[in-house]
C-alpha positions in Angstrom: 1.8 80.6 9.2 -1.6 79.5 7.7 -2.3 77.1 4.9 -1.9 78.8 1.6 0.1 81.7 3.1 3.6 82.4 1.8 6.5 82.3 4.2 7.2 85.7 5.7 11.0 85.8 5.7 12.6 88.2 3.2 15.0 86.5 0.8 18.6 87.2 1.7 21.8 85.6 0.7 22.0 82.4 2.8 25.7 82.8 3.5 25.4 86.4 4.7 23.4 88.1 7.4 23.8 91.6 5.8 21.5 93.0 3.2 18.5 91.9 1.3 18.1 90.7 -2.2 15.1 91.3 -4.5 12.9 88.3 -5.3 14.7 85.8 -7.5 13.1 83.0 -9.6 15.9 80.7 -8.4 14.7 81.2 -4.8 10.9 81.0 -5.1 9.0 81.6 -1.9 7.1 78.5 -0.7 3.6 78.2 0.6 3.0 77.0 4.2 1.6 73.7 2.9 4.7 73.1 0.8 7.0 73.8 3.7 5.0 71.6 6.0 5.0 68.7 3.5 8.7 69.1 2.9 9.4 69.2 6.6 7.5 66.0 7.1 9.4 64.2 4.4 12.7 65.4 5.7 11.9 64.4 9.3 10.9 60.9 8.1 13.3 60.3 5.2 15.8 63.1 5.0 19.3 63.6 6.2 21.1 66.7 7.2 24.8 65.9 6.9 27.6 66.5 4.5 30.7 65.0 2.9 34.3 66.2 3.3 33.6 69.0 0.8 30.4 70.7 1.8 27.3 70.3 4.0 24.1 69.2 2.4 20.6 67.8 2.9 19.5 64.7 1.1 16.1 63.1 0.5 16.5 59.6 -1.1 13.6 57.4 -2.2 12.9 54.6 -4.6 11.9 55.1 -8.2 8.2 54.8 -7.3 8.6 58.3 -5.8 10.3 59.9 -8.8 7.4 62.3 -9.4 7.4 63.4 -5.7 11.2 64.1 -5.7 11.0 66.0 -9.0 8.2 68.1 -7.4 10.5 68.8 -4.4 13.3 69.8 -6.8 10.9 72.1 -8.7 10.2 74.0 -5.5 13.9 74.8 -5.1 15.4 74.9 -8.6 19.0 75.1 -7.4 18.7 71.6 -5.7 19.9 68.6 -7.7 18.5 65.2 -8.5 20.7 62.2 -8.6 19.6 58.8 -10.0 21.1 55.5 -9.0 20.0 52.5 -11.1 20.0 48.8 -10.2 23.0 48.2 -12.4 25.3 49.9 -9.9 24.6 47.3 -7.2 21.4 48.7 -5.7 18.5 46.4 -5.5 16.3 49.0 -7.2 16.5 52.3 -8.8 16.6 55.3 -6.4 16.3 59.0 -6.8 17.9 61.5 -4.4 17.3 65.3 -4.1 20.3 67.2 -2.7 20.3 70.7 -1.4 23.8 72.3 -1.2 25.1 75.9 -1.0 22.4 78.6 -1.7 19.7 75.9 -2.1 20.6 74.5 1.4 20.5 78.0 2.8 17.0 78.6 1.4 15.8 75.3 2.8 17.2 76.0 6.3 15.6 79.5 6.3 12.3 78.0 5.3 12.4 75.3 7.9 13.5 77.7 10.7 10.6 80.0 9.8 8.2 77.0 9.8 9.3 76.2 13.4 10.8 72.7 12.9 12.3 72.8 16.4 8.7 72.5 17.8 8.0 69.3 15.8 11.3 67.4 15.8 14.1 68.7 18.0 16.5 65.9 16.8 16.2 66.9 13.2 16.3 70.6 14.1 19.6 69.9 15.9 21.1 68.2 12.9 19.9 71.1 10.7 21.6 73.6 13.0 24.9 71.6 12.8 24.6 71.6 9.1 23.8 75.4 9.1 26.9 76.1 11.2 29.1 74.2 8.7 27.4 76.1 5.8 28.2 79.4 7.4 31.7 78.4 8.2 32.5 77.5 4.5 
């Protein structure tokens, strides 16, 4: 994939391998530069994990990076932003973008298409565990 080129995968429901869906504004296609930037952030700061209820991917940063995290959330409108303020015991305000369900499926498809396994096998392995949990739900 080249800089400025959109990802080539066809949007399909992340929980099903059957059928294709037409383009949907809730699942916008990302440019290669956006995917590469997001992959770098997730390798350095992200977490592919989950709680007892459902798998998710989280990217948590201090309030200094609010604009950046809101940009990440705008690239995938179904992702959620959580804000923790210093009043709850943290030393400083933090923002966290969470990808769950269809948003997580979109993120995983994009990162697989990007070739994350070539850049960071450890994070790719965590992503595959999360994907298996997502497909099992």
